[in-house]
PyMOL Python script that loads the backbone (N, CA, C, O; Angstrom):
from pymol import cmd

cmd.read_pdbstr("""\
ATOM      1  N   UNK A   1     -22.793 -10.745   2.281  1.00  0.00           N
ATOM      2  CA  UNK A   1     -22.247 -10.626   0.993  1.00  0.00           C
ATOM      3  C   UNK A   1     -20.931  -9.746   1.684  1.00  0.00           C
ATOM      4  O   UNK A   1     -19.792 -10.041   1.321  1.00  0.00           O
ATOM      5  N   UNK A   2     -21.127  -8.757   2.601  1.00  0.00           N
ATOM      6  CA  UNK A   2     -20.221  -7.946   3.332  1.00  0.00           C
ATOM      7  C   UNK A   2     -18.875  -8.756   3.309  1.00  0.00           C
ATOM      8  O   UNK A   2     -17.877  -8.399   2.683  1.00  0.00           O
ATOM      9  N   UNK A   3     -18.987 -10.029   4.163  1.00  0.00           N
ATOM     10  CA  UNK A   3     -17.922 -10.940   4.366  1.00  0.00           C
ATOM     11  C   UNK A   3     -17.192 -11.142   3.507  1.00  0.00           C
ATOM     12  O   UNK A   3     -16.027 -10.744   3.484  1.00  0.00           O
ATOM     13  N   UNK A   4     -17.791 -11.856   2.568  1.00  0.00           N
ATOM     14  CA  UNK A   4     -17.411 -12.439   1.172  1.00  0.00           C
ATOM     15  C   UNK A   4     -16.618 -11.351   0.187  1.00  0.00           C
ATOM     16  O   UNK A   4     -15.469 -11.446  -0.246  1.00  0.00           O
ATOM     17  N   UNK A   5     -17.555 -10.326  -0.022  1.00  0.00           N
ATOM     18  CA  UNK A   5     -16.826  -9.158  -0.559  1.00  0.00           C
ATOM     19  C   UNK A   5     -15.562  -8.815  -0.075  1.00  0.00           C
ATOM     20  O   UNK A   5     -14.649  -8.881  -0.898  1.00  0.00           O
ATOM     21  N   UNK A   6     -15.251  -8.418   1.216  1.00  0.00           N
ATOM     22  CA  UNK A   6     -14.013  -8.211   1.820  1.00  0.00           C
ATOM     23  C   UNK A   6     -13.202  -9.333   1.854  1.00  0.00           C
ATOM     24  O   UNK A   6     -12.042  -9.033   2.137  1.00  0.00           O
ATOM     25  N   UNK A   7     -13.346 -10.264   1.709  1.00  0.00           N
ATOM     26  CA  UNK A   7     -12.334 -11.371   1.808  1.00  0.00           C
ATOM     27  C   UNK A   7     -11.746 -11.677   0.257  1.00  0.00           C
ATOM     28  O   UNK A   7     -10.595 -12.056   0.042  1.00  0.00           O
ATOM     29  N   UNK A   8     -12.890 -11.409  -0.906  1.00  0.00           N
ATOM     30  CA  UNK A   8     -12.249 -11.675  -2.453  1.00  0.00           C
ATOM     31  C   UNK A   8     -11.410 -10.481  -2.252  1.00  0.00           C
ATOM     32  O   UNK A   8     -10.188 -10.620  -2.231  1.00  0.00           O
ATOM     33  N   UNK A   9     -12.001  -9.202  -2.086  1.00  0.00           N
ATOM     34  CA  UNK A   9     -10.939  -7.692  -2.125  1.00  0.00           C
ATOM     35  C   UNK A   9      -9.598  -7.887  -1.582  1.00  0.00           C
ATOM     36  O   UNK A   9      -8.656  -7.465  -2.251  1.00  0.00           O
ATOM     37  N   UNK A  10      -9.353  -8.519  -0.361  1.00  0.00           N
ATOM     38  CA  UNK A  10      -8.348  -8.918   0.370  1.00  0.00           C
ATOM     39  C   UNK A  10      -7.353  -9.903  -0.334  1.00  0.00           C
ATOM     40  O   UNK A  10      -6.139  -9.781  -0.176  1.00  0.00           O
ATOM     41  N   UNK A  11      -7.824 -10.743  -1.004  1.00  0.00           N
ATOM     42  CA  UNK A  11      -7.231 -11.649  -1.760  1.00  0.00           C
ATOM     43  C   UNK A  11      -6.599 -11.387  -3.104  1.00  0.00           C
ATOM     44  O   UNK A  11      -5.467 -11.745  -3.430  1.00  0.00           O
ATOM     45  N   UNK A  12      -7.553 -10.649  -3.928  1.00  0.00           N
ATOM     46  CA  UNK A  12      -7.086  -9.853  -5.434  1.00  0.00           C
ATOM     47  C   UNK A  12      -6.050  -8.818  -4.752  1.00  0.00           C
ATOM     48  O   UNK A  12      -5.049  -8.716  -5.461  1.00  0.00           O
ATOM     49  N   UNK A  13      -5.998  -8.124  -3.744  1.00  0.00           N
ATOM     50  CA  UNK A  13      -4.904  -7.211  -2.947  1.00  0.00           C
ATOM     51  C   UNK A  13      -3.471  -7.920  -3.040  1.00  0.00           C
ATOM     52  O   UNK A  13      -2.424  -7.581  -3.593  1.00  0.00           O
ATOM     53  N   UNK A  14      -3.831  -9.015  -2.297  1.00  0.00           N
ATOM     54  CA  UNK A  14      -2.682  -9.417  -2.107  1.00  0.00           C
ATOM     55  C   UNK A  14      -1.877  -9.994  -3.416  1.00  0.00           C
ATOM     56  O   UNK A  14      -0.666  -9.781  -3.470  1.00  0.00           O
ATOM     57  N   UNK A  15      -2.586 -10.793  -4.574  1.00  0.00           N
ATOM     58  CA  UNK A  15      -1.803 -11.189  -5.473  1.00  0.00           C
ATOM     59  C   UNK A  15      -1.381  -9.919  -6.474  1.00  0.00           C
ATOM     60  O   UNK A  15      -0.207  -9.692  -6.765  1.00  0.00           O
ATOM     61  N   UNK A  16      -2.265  -9.294  -6.854  1.00  0.00           N
ATOM     62  CA  UNK A  16      -1.875  -8.027  -7.310  1.00  0.00           C
ATOM     63  C   UNK A  16      -0.744  -7.101  -6.549  1.00  0.00           C
ATOM     64  O   UNK A  16      -0.091  -6.243  -7.143  1.00  0.00           O
ATOM     65  N   UNK A  17      -0.649  -7.313  -5.557  1.00  0.00           N
ATOM     66  CA  UNK A  17       0.735  -6.197  -4.918  1.00  0.00           C
ATOM     67  C   UNK A  17       1.529  -7.264  -5.124  1.00  0.00           C
ATOM     68  O   UNK A  17       2.528  -6.738  -5.613  1.00  0.00           O
ATOM     69  N   UNK A  18       1.760  -8.558  -5.063  1.00  0.00           N
ATOM     70  CA  UNK A  18       2.826  -9.448  -5.315  1.00  0.00           C
ATOM     71  C   UNK A  18       3.374  -9.421  -6.703  1.00  0.00           C
ATOM     72  O   UNK A  18       4.591  -9.383  -6.886  1.00  0.00           O
ATOM     73  N   UNK A  19       2.578  -9.439  -7.615  1.00  0.00           N
ATOM     74  CA  UNK A  19       2.856  -9.185  -9.138  1.00  0.00           C
ATOM     75  C   UNK A  19       3.774  -7.629  -9.329  1.00  0.00           C
ATOM     76  O   UNK A  19       4.745  -7.353 -10.034  1.00  0.00           O
ATOM     77  N   UNK A  20       2.981  -6.831  -8.377  1.00  0.00           N
ATOM     78  CA  UNK A  20       3.496  -5.649  -9.075  1.00  0.00           C
ATOM     79  C   UNK A  20       4.873  -5.689  -8.524  1.00  0.00           C
ATOM     80  O   UNK A  20       5.841  -5.355  -9.207  1.00  0.00           O
ATOM     81  N   UNK A  21       4.969  -6.084  -7.324  1.00  0.00           N
ATOM     82  CA  UNK A  21       6.435  -6.192  -6.838  1.00  0.00           C
ATOM     83  C   UNK A  21       7.626  -7.001  -7.911  1.00  0.00           C
ATOM     84  O   UNK A  21       8.702  -6.553  -8.307  1.00  0.00           O
ATOM     85  N   UNK A  22       7.082  -8.138  -8.153  1.00  0.00           N
ATOM     86  CA  UNK A  22       7.955  -8.754  -8.982  1.00  0.00           C
ATOM     87  C   UNK A  22       8.027  -8.171 -10.304  1.00  0.00           C
ATOM     88  O   UNK A  22       9.180  -8.172 -10.735  1.00  0.00           O
ATOM     89  N   UNK A  23       7.145  -7.660 -11.104  1.00  0.00           N
ATOM     90  CA  UNK A  23       7.144  -7.128 -12.417  1.00  0.00           C
ATOM     91  C   UNK A  23       7.698  -5.940 -12.489  1.00  0.00           C
ATOM     92  O   UNK A  23       8.390  -5.707 -13.480  1.00  0.00           O
ATOM     93  N   UNK A  24       7.569  -5.140 -11.697  1.00  0.00           N
ATOM     94  CA  UNK A  24       7.830  -3.777 -11.562  1.00  0.00           C
ATOM     95  C   UNK A  24       9.098  -3.367 -10.715  1.00  0.00           C
ATOM     96  O   UNK A  24       9.473  -2.194 -10.716  1.00  0.00           O
ATOM     97  N   UNK A  25       9.777  -4.376  -9.966  1.00  0.00           N
ATOM     98  CA  UNK A  25      10.701  -4.465  -9.180  1.00  0.00           C
ATOM     99  C   UNK A  25      10.428  -3.256  -8.091  1.00  0.00           C
ATOM    100  O   UNK A  25      11.144  -2.255  -8.056  1.00  0.00           O
ATOM    101  N   UNK A  26       9.448  -3.440  -7.317  1.00  0.00           N
ATOM    102  CA  UNK A  26       9.072  -2.101  -6.290  1.00  0.00           C
ATOM    103  C   UNK A  26       9.212  -2.348  -5.084  1.00  0.00           C
ATOM    104  O   UNK A  26       9.330  -3.565  -5.231  1.00  0.00           O
ATOM    105  N   UNK A  27       9.311  -2.185  -3.849  1.00  0.00           N
ATOM    106  CA  UNK A  27       8.954  -2.223  -2.531  1.00  0.00           C
ATOM    107  C   UNK A  27       7.630  -2.500  -2.418  1.00  0.00           C
ATOM    108  O   UNK A  27       6.658  -1.951  -2.936  1.00  0.00           O
ATOM    109  N   UNK A  28       7.730  -3.571  -1.555  1.00  0.00           N
ATOM    110  CA  UNK A  28       6.396  -3.873  -0.846  1.00  0.00           C
ATOM    111  C   UNK A  28       5.463  -2.416  -0.488  1.00  0.00           C
ATOM    112  O   UNK A  28       4.246  -2.560  -0.608  1.00  0.00           O
ATOM    113  N   UNK A  29       5.894  -1.214  -0.114  1.00  0.00           N
ATOM    114  CA  UNK A  29       5.252  -0.354   0.376  1.00  0.00           C
ATOM    115  C   UNK A  29       4.824   0.688  -0.905  1.00  0.00           C
ATOM    116  O   UNK A  29       3.899   1.498  -0.950  1.00  0.00           O
ATOM    117  N   UNK A  30       5.831   0.362  -1.906  1.00  0.00           N
ATOM    118  CA  UNK A  30       5.394   1.275  -3.161  1.00  0.00           C
ATOM    119  C   UNK A  30       4.141   0.452  -3.989  1.00  0.00           C
ATOM    120  O   UNK A  30       3.047   0.904  -4.325  1.00  0.00           O
ATOM    121  N   UNK A  31       4.684  -0.882  -4.188  1.00  0.00           N
ATOM    122  CA  UNK A  31       3.213  -1.552  -4.608  1.00  0.00           C
ATOM    123  C   UNK A  31       1.899  -1.713  -3.997  1.00  0.00           C
ATOM    124  O   UNK A  31       0.961  -2.166  -4.652  1.00  0.00           O
ATOM    125  N   UNK A  32       1.768  -1.329  -2.644  1.00  0.00           N
ATOM    126  CA  UNK A  32       0.544  -0.926  -1.993  1.00  0.00           C
ATOM    127  C   UNK A  32       0.175   0.106  -2.131  1.00  0.00           C
ATOM    128  O   UNK A  32      -1.045   0.266  -2.161  1.00  0.00           O
ATOM    129  N   UNK A  33       0.913   1.066  -2.253  1.00  0.00           N
ATOM    130  CA  UNK A  33       0.609   2.685  -2.936  1.00  0.00           C
ATOM    131  C   UNK A  33      -0.094   2.539  -3.946  1.00  0.00           C
ATOM    132  O   UNK A  33      -1.247   2.955  -4.066  1.00  0.00           O
ATOM    133  N   UNK A  34       0.779   1.706  -5.069  1.00  0.00           N
ATOM    134  CA  UNK A  34       0.192   1.889  -6.582  1.00  0.00           C
ATOM    135  C   UNK A  34      -1.168   1.271  -6.556  1.00  0.00           C
ATOM    136  O   UNK A  34      -2.183   1.789  -7.021  1.00  0.00           O
ATOM    137  N   UNK A  35      -1.074   0.001  -5.908  1.00  0.00           N
ATOM    138  CA  UNK A  35      -2.488  -0.526  -6.088  1.00  0.00           C
ATOM    139  C   UNK A  35      -3.800   0.374  -5.158  1.00  0.00           C
ATOM    140  O   UNK A  35      -4.881   0.418  -5.744  1.00  0.00           O
ATOM    141  N   UNK A  36      -3.746   0.892  -4.118  1.00  0.00           N
ATOM    142  CA  UNK A  36      -4.968   1.127  -3.376  1.00  0.00           C
ATOM    143  C   UNK A  36      -5.069   2.633  -3.739  1.00  0.00           C
ATOM    144  O   UNK A  36      -6.085   3.270  -3.463  1.00  0.00           O
ATOM    145  N   UNK A  37      -3.863   3.269  -4.444  1.00  0.00           N
ATOM    146  CA  UNK A  37      -4.094   4.668  -5.056  1.00  0.00           C
ATOM    147  C   UNK A  37      -4.546   4.517  -6.597  1.00  0.00           C
ATOM    148  O   UNK A  37      -4.652   5.580  -7.209  1.00  0.00           O
ATOM    149  N   UNK A  38      -4.837   3.281  -7.329  1.00  0.00           N
ATOM    150  CA  UNK A  38      -5.316   3.251  -8.589  1.00  0.00           C
ATOM    151  C   UNK A  38      -6.901   3.285  -8.489  1.00  0.00           C
ATOM    152  O   UNK A  38      -7.730   3.046  -7.611  1.00  0.00           O
ATOM    153  N   UNK A  39      -6.922   3.774 -10.064  1.00  0.00           N
ATOM    154  CA  UNK A  39      -8.522   3.752 -10.239  1.00  0.00           C
ATOM    155  C   UNK A  39      -9.041   2.288 -10.400  1.00  0.00           C
ATOM    156  O   UNK A  39     -10.212   1.971 -10.191  1.00  0.00           O
ATOM    157  N   UNK A  40      -8.035   1.406 -10.801  1.00  0.00           N
ATOM    158  CA  UNK A  40      -8.769   0.126 -10.768  1.00  0.00           C
ATOM    159  C   UNK A  40      -9.031  -0.647  -9.329  1.00  0.00           C
ATOM    160  O   UNK A  40      -9.797  -1.601  -9.197  1.00  0.00           O
ATOM    161  N   UNK A  41      -8.273  -0.072  -8.319  1.00  0.00           N
ATOM    162  CA  UNK A  41      -8.756  -0.500  -6.845  1.00  0.00           C
ATOM    163  C   UNK A  41      -9.966   0.235  -6.664  1.00  0.00           C
ATOM    164  O   UNK A  41     -10.753  -0.400  -5.962  1.00  0.00           O
ATOM    165  N   UNK A  42     -10.444   1.452  -7.079  1.00  0.00           N
ATOM    166  CA  UNK A  42     -11.418   1.908  -6.807  1.00  0.00           C
ATOM    167  C   UNK A  42     -12.569   1.136  -7.200  1.00  0.00           C
ATOM    168  O   UNK A  42     -13.560   0.895  -6.511  1.00  0.00           O
ATOM    169  N   UNK A  43     -12.248   0.651  -8.783  1.00  0.00           N
ATOM    170  CA  UNK A  43     -13.440  -0.093  -9.180  1.00  0.00           C
ATOM    171  C   UNK A  43     -13.672  -1.504  -8.650  1.00  0.00           C
ATOM    172  O   UNK A  43     -14.748  -2.058  -8.429  1.00  0.00           O
ATOM    173  N   UNK A  44     -12.422  -1.969  -8.493  1.00  0.00           N
ATOM    174  CA  UNK A  44     -12.846  -3.461  -7.575  1.00  0.00           C
ATOM    175  C   UNK A  44     -13.614  -2.957  -6.347  1.00  0.00           C
ATOM    176  O   UNK A  44     -14.678  -3.520  -6.094  1.00  0.00           O
ATOM    177  N   UNK A  45     -13.243  -2.073  -5.646  1.00  0.00           N
ATOM    178  CA  UNK A  45     -13.927  -2.028  -4.177  1.00  0.00           C
ATOM    179  C   UNK A  45     -15.061  -1.690  -4.757  1.00  0.00           C
ATOM    180  O   UNK A  45     -15.744  -1.600  -3.737  1.00  0.00           O
ATOM    181  N   UNK A  46     -15.856  -1.408  -5.707  1.00  0.00           N
ATOM    182  CA  UNK A  46     -17.197  -0.892  -5.453  1.00  0.00           C
ATOM    183  C   UNK A  46     -18.334  -2.294  -6.053  1.00  0.00           C
ATOM    184  O   UNK A  46     -18.471  -2.763  -7.183  1.00  0.00           O
ATOM    185  N   UNK A  47     -18.902  -2.594  -4.931  1.00  0.00           N
ATOM    186  CA  UNK A  47     -19.379  -4.126  -5.573  1.00  0.00           C
ATOM    187  C   UNK A  47     -20.232  -4.118  -6.453  1.00  0.00           C
ATOM    188  O   UNK A  47     -20.371  -5.210  -7.005  1.00  0.00           O
ATOM    189  N   UNK A  48     -21.006  -3.138  -6.887  1.00  0.00           N
ATOM    190  CA  UNK A  48     -21.556  -2.915  -8.273  1.00  0.00           C
ATOM    191  C   UNK A  48     -21.266  -3.159  -9.352  1.00  0.00           C
ATOM    192  O   UNK A  48     -21.996  -3.519 -10.276  1.00  0.00           O
ATOM    193  N   UNK A  49     -19.691  -2.909  -9.323  1.00  0.00           N
ATOM    194  CA  UNK A  49     -19.208  -3.264 -10.540  1.00  0.00           C
ATOM    195  C   UNK A  49     -18.723  -4.495 -10.863  1.00  0.00           C
ATOM    196  O   UNK A  49     -18.046  -4.683 -11.874  1.00  0.00           O
ATOM    197  N   UNK A  50     -19.032  -5.399 -10.038  1.00  0.00           N
ATOM    198  CA  UNK A  50     -18.615  -7.087  -9.906  1.00  0.00           C
ATOM    199  C   UNK A  50     -17.406  -7.360 -10.526  1.00  0.00           C
ATOM    200  O   UNK A  50     -17.296  -8.404 -11.169  1.00  0.00           O
ATOM    201  N   UNK A  51     -16.463  -6.565 -10.431  1.00  0.00           N
ATOM    202  CA  UNK A  51     -14.756  -6.643 -10.590  1.00  0.00           C
ATOM    203  C   UNK A  51     -14.355  -7.583  -9.399  1.00  0.00           C
ATOM    204  O   UNK A  51     -13.332  -8.257  -9.520  1.00  0.00           O
ATOM    205  N   UNK A  52     -15.069  -7.660  -8.312  1.00  0.00           N
ATOM    206  CA  UNK A  52     -14.385  -8.274  -7.148  1.00  0.00           C
ATOM    207  C   UNK A  52     -14.870  -9.871  -7.136  1.00  0.00           C
ATOM    208  O   UNK A  52     -14.768 -10.644  -6.184  1.00  0.00           O
ATOM    209  N   UNK A  53     -15.337 -10.109  -8.249  1.00  0.00           N
ATOM    210  CA  UNK A  53     -15.897 -11.762  -8.375  1.00  0.00           C
ATOM    211  C   UNK A  53     -14.927 -12.295  -9.647  1.00  0.00           C
ATOM    212  O   UNK A  53     -15.064 -13.463 -10.011  1.00  0.00           O
ATOM    213  N   UNK A  54     -14.041 -11.509 -10.254  1.00  0.00           N
ATOM    214  CA  UNK A  54     -13.220 -11.773 -11.147  1.00  0.00           C
ATOM    215  C   UNK A  54     -12.068 -12.077 -10.791  1.00  0.00           C
ATOM    216  O   UNK A  54     -11.630 -11.520  -9.785  1.00  0.00           O
ATOM    217  N   UNK A  55     -11.364 -12.894 -11.391  1.00  0.00           N
ATOM    218  CA  UNK A  55      -9.877 -13.399 -10.930  1.00  0.00           C
ATOM    219  C   UNK A  55      -8.962 -12.197 -10.719  1.00  0.00           C
ATOM    220  O   UNK A  55      -9.237 -11.085 -11.170  1.00  0.00           O
ATOM    221  N   UNK A  56      -7.616 -12.524  -9.860  1.00  0.00           N
ATOM    222  CA  UNK A  56      -6.945 -11.377  -9.530  1.00  0.00           C
ATOM    223  C   UNK A  56      -6.393 -11.076 -11.077  1.00  0.00           C
ATOM    224  O   UNK A  56      -6.683 -10.050 -11.693  1.00  0.00           O
ATOM    225  N   UNK A  57      -5.714 -11.935 -11.496  1.00  0.00           N
ATOM    226  CA  UNK A  57      -5.198 -12.073 -12.966  1.00  0.00           C
ATOM    227  C   UNK A  57      -6.011 -10.822 -14.010  1.00  0.00           C
ATOM    228  O   UNK A  57      -5.377  -9.947 -14.600  1.00  0.00           O
ATOM    229  N   UNK A  58      -7.401 -10.963 -14.066  1.00  0.00           N
ATOM    230  CA  UNK A  58      -8.065 -10.222 -14.794  1.00  0.00           C
ATOM    231  C   UNK A  58      -8.128  -8.715 -14.426  1.00  0.00           C
ATOM    232  O   UNK A  58      -8.062  -7.786 -15.231  1.00  0.00           O
ATOM    233  N   UNK A  59      -8.289  -8.608 -12.862  1.00  0.00           N
ATOM    234  CA  UNK A  59      -8.447  -7.220 -12.439  1.00  0.00           C
ATOM    235  C   UNK A  59      -6.632  -6.637 -12.761  1.00  0.00           C
ATOM    236  O   UNK A  59      -6.484  -5.537 -13.293  1.00  0.00           O
ATOM    237  N   UNK A  60      -5.642  -7.310 -12.459  1.00  0.00           N
ATOM    238  CA  UNK A  60      -4.258  -6.877 -13.094  1.00  0.00           C
ATOM    239  C   UNK A  60      -4.088  -6.265 -14.034  1.00  0.00           C
ATOM    240  O   UNK A  60      -3.447  -5.217 -14.110  1.00  0.00           O
ATOM    241  N   UNK A  61      -4.900  -7.101 -15.293  1.00  0.00           N
ATOM    242  CA  UNK A  61      -4.827  -6.681 -16.578  1.00  0.00           C
ATOM    243  C   UNK A  61      -5.136  -5.420 -16.571  1.00  0.00           C
ATOM    244  O   UNK A  61      -4.412  -4.671 -17.228  1.00  0.00           O
ATOM    245  N   UNK A  62      -6.129  -4.931 -15.932  1.00  0.00           N
ATOM    246  CA  UNK A  62      -6.910  -3.663 -15.951  1.00  0.00           C
ATOM    247  C   UNK A  62      -5.958  -2.626 -15.511  1.00  0.00           C
ATOM    248  O   UNK A  62      -5.771  -1.567 -16.111  1.00  0.00           O
ATOM    249  N   UNK A  63      -5.204  -3.098 -14.128  1.00  0.00           N
ATOM    250  CA  UNK A  63      -4.250  -2.017 -13.673  1.00  0.00           C
ATOM    251  C   UNK A  63      -3.018  -1.809 -14.607  1.00  0.00           C
ATOM    252  O   UNK A  63      -2.649  -0.711 -15.023  1.00  0.00           O
ATOM    253  N   UNK A  64      -2.390  -3.095 -14.903  1.00  0.00           N
ATOM    254  CA  UNK A  64      -1.439  -2.906 -15.838  1.00  0.00           C
ATOM    255  C   UNK A  64      -1.738  -1.622 -17.195  1.00  0.00           C
ATOM    256  O   UNK A  64      -0.928  -0.773 -17.569  1.00  0.00           O
ATOM    257  N   UNK A  65      -2.873  -1.805 -17.613  1.00  0.00           N
ATOM    258  CA  UNK A  65      -3.361  -0.991 -18.741  1.00  0.00           C
ATOM    259  C   UNK A  65      -3.337   0.639 -18.120  1.00  0.00           C
ATOM    260  O   UNK A  65      -2.870   1.557 -18.795  1.00  0.00           O
ATOM    261  N   UNK A  66      -3.899   0.845 -16.762  1.00  0.00           N
ATOM    262  CA  UNK A  66      -4.085   2.026 -16.209  1.00  0.00           C
ATOM    263  C   UNK A  66      -2.693   2.493 -15.903  1.00  0.00           C
ATOM    264  O   UNK A  66      -2.480   3.701 -16.010  1.00  0.00           O
ATOM    265  N   UNK A  67      -1.727   1.709 -15.539  1.00  0.00           N
ATOM    266  CA  UNK A  67      -0.570   2.252 -15.406  1.00  0.00           C
ATOM    267  C   UNK A  67       0.153   2.822 -17.012  1.00  0.00           C
ATOM    268  O   UNK A  67       0.584   3.971 -17.117  1.00  0.00           O
ATOM    269  N   UNK A  68       0.180   2.074 -17.887  1.00  0.00           N
ATOM    270  CA  UNK A  68       0.604   2.591 -19.112  1.00  0.00           C
ATOM    271  C   UNK A  68      -0.005   3.571 -19.613  1.00  0.00           C
ATOM    272  O   UNK A  68       0.740   4.312 -20.255  1.00  0.00           O
ATOM    273  N   UNK A  69      -1.222   3.916 -19.572  1.00  0.00           N
ATOM    274  CA  UNK A  69      -2.038   4.669 -20.407  1.00  0.00           C
ATOM    275  C   UNK A  69      -2.704   5.823 -19.344  1.00  0.00           C
ATOM    276  O   UNK A  69      -3.502   6.693 -19.693  1.00  0.00           O
ATOM    277  N   UNK A  70      -2.217   5.634 -18.049  1.00  0.00           N
ATOM    278  CA  UNK A  70      -2.506   6.477 -17.093  1.00  0.00           C
ATOM    279  C   UNK A  70      -4.077   6.732 -16.567  1.00  0.00           C
ATOM    280  O   UNK A  70      -4.472   7.616 -15.808  1.00  0.00           O
ATOM    281  N   UNK A  71      -4.739   5.811 -17.133  1.00  0.00           N
ATOM    282  CA  UNK A  71      -6.162   6.077 -16.517  1.00  0.00           C
ATOM    283  C   UNK A  71      -6.881   4.754 -16.758  1.00  0.00           C
ATOM    284  O   UNK A  71      -6.595   4.134 -17.782  1.00  0.00           O
ATOM    285  N   UNK A  72      -7.706   4.304 -15.989  1.00  0.00           N
ATOM    286  CA  UNK A  72      -8.584   3.248 -16.080  1.00  0.00           C
ATOM    287  C   UNK A  72      -9.306   3.158 -17.414  1.00  0.00           C
ATOM    288  O   UNK A  72      -9.959   4.068 -17.925  1.00  0.00           O
ATOM    289  N   UNK A  73      -9.050   1.612 -18.050  1.00  0.00           N
ATOM    290  CA  UNK A  73      -9.927   1.565 -19.039  1.00  0.00           C
ATOM    291  C   UNK A  73     -10.641   0.354 -19.431  1.00  0.00           C
ATOM    292  O   UNK A  73     -10.144  -0.772 -19.449  1.00  0.00           O
ATOM    293  N   UNK A  74     -11.816   0.653 -19.739  1.00  0.00           N
ATOM    294  CA  UNK A  74     -12.542  -1.084 -19.879  1.00  0.00           C
ATOM    295  C   UNK A  74     -12.173  -1.611 -21.333  1.00  0.00           C
ATOM    296  O   UNK A  74     -12.530  -2.733 -21.692  1.00  0.00           O
TER     297      UNK A  74
END
""", "prot")
cmd.dss("prot")
cmd.show_as("cartoon", "prot")
cmd.util.cbc("prot")
cmd.orient("prot")
Protein backbone atom coordinates (compact mmCIF):
# COMPACT_ATOMS: atom_id res chain seq x y z
CA UNK A 1 0.00 0.00 0.00
CA UNK A 2 2.83 2.41 0.80
CA UNK A 3 4.03 2.55 -2.81
CA UNK A 4 0.51 3.03 -4.21
CA UNK A 5 -0.27 5.65 -1.56
CA UNK A 6 2.85 7.66 -2.38
CA UNK A 7 2.17 7.43 -6.13
CA UNK A 8 -1.43 8.64 -5.74
CA UNK A 9 -0.42 11.45 -3.38
CA UNK A 10 2.20 12.67 -5.86
CA UNK A 11 -0.27 12.50 -8.77
CA UNK A 12 -2.86 14.48 -6.82
CA UNK A 13 -0.25 17.03 -5.78
CA UNK A 14 1.00 17.53 -9.34
CA UNK A 15 -2.48 18.30 -10.66
CA UNK A 16 -3.47 20.52 -7.76
CA UNK A 17 -0.27 22.56 -7.91
CA UNK A 18 -0.84 23.11 -11.63
CA UNK A 19 -4.42 24.20 -11.04
CA UNK A 20 -3.35 26.56 -8.27
CA UNK A 21 -0.89 28.20 -10.65
CA UNK A 22 -3.50 28.49 -13.40
CA UNK A 23 -6.46 29.60 -11.31
CA UNK A 24 -4.66 31.92 -8.88
CA UNK A 25 -1.91 33.21 -11.17
CA UNK A 26 0.80 32.25 -8.66
CA UNK A 27 4.31 30.96 -9.24
CA UNK A 28 5.29 27.32 -8.91
CA UNK A 29 6.93 27.95 -5.54
CA UNK A 30 3.85 29.79 -4.25
CA UNK A 31 1.53 27.01 -5.43
CA UNK A 32 3.73 24.39 -3.79
CA UNK A 33 3.71 26.34 -0.52
CA UNK A 34 -0.07 26.76 -0.62
CA UNK A 35 -0.68 23.06 -1.23
CA UNK A 36 1.87 21.55 1.14
CA UNK A 37 0.94 23.94 3.97
CA UNK A 38 -2.81 23.40 3.62
CA UNK A 39 -5.05 21.47 5.93
CA UNK A 40 -6.40 19.72 2.84
CA UNK A 41 -2.95 18.31 2.05
CA UNK A 42 -2.67 17.07 5.63
CA UNK A 43 -5.98 15.24 5.26
CA UNK A 44 -5.07 13.75 1.88
CA UNK A 45 -1.74 12.63 3.40
CA UNK A 46 -3.48 10.61 6.11
CA UNK A 47 -4.24 7.17 4.62
CA UNK A 48 -7.09 6.60 7.08
CA UNK A 49 -9.11 9.48 5.59
CA UNK A 50 -9.23 7.71 2.22
CA UNK A 51 -8.97 11.05 0.42
CA UNK A 52 -5.89 9.87 -1.48
CA UNK A 53 -8.06 7.50 -3.53
CA UNK A 54 -10.34 10.34 -4.65
CA UNK A 55 -9.65 12.29 -7.83
CA UNK A 56 -7.41 15.35 -7.83
CA UNK A 57 -10.46 17.45 -8.80
CA UNK A 58 -12.38 16.17 -5.77
CA UNK A 59 -9.54 17.13 -3.45
CA UNK A 60 -9.03 20.47 -5.20
CA UNK A 61 -12.59 21.41 -4.33
CA UNK A 62 -11.75 20.95 -0.64
CA UNK A 63 -8.65 23.11 -1.05
CA UNK A 64 -10.58 25.86 -2.81
CA UNK A 65 -13.11 25.91 0.03
CA UNK A 66 -10.29 26.00 2.55
CA UNK A 67 -8.68 28.96 0.79
CA UNK A 68 -11.97 30.88 0.80
CA UNK A 69 -13.13 29.95 4.30
CA UNK A 70 -9.69 29.82 5.94
CA UNK A 71 -10.07 26.26 7.18
CA UNK A 72 -10.74 22.73 5.98
CA UNK A 73 -14.44 21.84 5.77
CA UNK A 74 -16.12 18.57 4.94
